[in-house]
C-alpha positions, 0 to 999 in steps of 0.5 A: 478202377471200380470194375477191376476191383469188382472183377477180381473180387468176383474171381476170388469169390468163384475160386473159393466157391470152387474149393468149397464145392470140391470139399463138399463133393468129396463128402457124401453127407453134404450131397443131401438137402442139408448140403446148403447148411453145411456149406454155410457152416464151412464158409463161416469156419474158413472165415473164422480161421482167416481172421485168427491168422490175421489178428494182431498179436497181443503181448502177454501181460499179468493181470494186475491191480495197478493201472500203471502196468495194466492193459486199460487205456490211459491218456498219453499211451504209446502205440505199444499200449504202455504209458510213456513213463515206462520208457524211463525205467529199466535195469541196465547191466553194470557187471563187475561194478562195485556197489557202495558198501559205505551206504547207510540204511536202516534195518527192520528195527530202525537201526542204522546199518552200512551196506557192507555189513552184509558182505565179506564172506558170502555172495548176496542176492540184492533186490530193489523194491518198494513195500507198498507196491501194489503189484510188481514188487510182490511178484518179484519177492514171490519169485525170489521165495519160490526160487530160494525154496527150490535151492538146496542152499540156505539163506544165512548159511551159504548166501545172504539176501538184501532187499532195499526199498527205493522209496525214501518215504517208507519206514522200518515198520513196513520193512519189518512187516514185509520181512515177517511175511517172507521169513514165515513163508521160507520157513528155514532155520537162520533165515531171520539173520540172513534176509534183510529188509532195509529202508533209507534216505534218497541220497543213499538209495540213489547211490545204490540204484545208480551202481546197480543200473536200476532206473525208476520214476514216480508216476504222478498220474497213478501215484506209483513208482514205475520200475523194472523187475529183476534181481542181482547176484553180487560177490562177497566183495560187493561186485555185480556178478549176475542179473536175473530179469523178470519175476521168475528166477531159475533155481538152477541158474541162481545156484550156479550164480551163487557158486560162481560168485563165491568163487566155488567156496560153496557148492559141490564138485558137480557145481564146478563141473556144471560151471565148466559147461555152462557160462552166464550170458549177459544178453539173456541173463541166463546160463547157457551151454558152452559147446566147445567145453562140453566137447572137450569134456566129452573127449577127456571122458572118451580117452579115459574110457579107451584107456580103461577098455585097453587095460581090461583087455590087456588083463584078460589077454594075460590071463589067457596066455597064463592058462594056456602055458599051464595046460 
């Protein structure tokens, strides 16, 4: 068996040498005394290229300051490099489900409020975070802020934002400090009355997170919550309309979600036209083109263009006939 392996290895090596000789033979500079050095360099480059092709893929991970989501080794990690605790977290879709509007929380001033106080007239963007989170929650809030600033709609005017801490130990003081940061960063009039940062007890938090499908767990080893990242858009009646996953939210998709969840009470005729051509895809959490509707719209436009062209030609033809009759 060893002889067979040795022969195959020698044959492969000779084959590689012949290929290298062919490449070197075509390059005149390699025929000089420096050809041997060039040959060695070429072999090293080929080896490096093969190594890159066969290297295992590394999933792109953010650079955190949290050991729970970081790339460092940890006891009990799975083969994917993630701690087992992360298997228990997620954001399950509950489209068209009703959130508990009678759930009671505390606002930034420590006053008791019902969740339903923020619903009734406008669509609502809901985010579930905890204010002492060392990494992911801040990225979620930053992603929301970046998207909000690129949407023409104003918080408090066309839609409301409700951010709820899922840590029952957190206080209204923490919520107030977090609100100050993002209200100043958003820097538009009316945001103070439109972006709400809430805290609550375990029972009301559980009702809300279960209704939304938000799964999280306390990790004793890192003393942190393991949780999913994403936001939810709800109708003015408190029904779940859209999910946007991750920490980066497309302003175009967010605008369409707000228009759709408001039943076209906000937005422009262009938004209504866009919603005819683009529908929300729950599988991707994004709006995608509806080919059939686009084709129908294109057909309607084509018919109108043909009718317009015929009318123009008819008028021109009538003018020609009239001028000939006069002459």
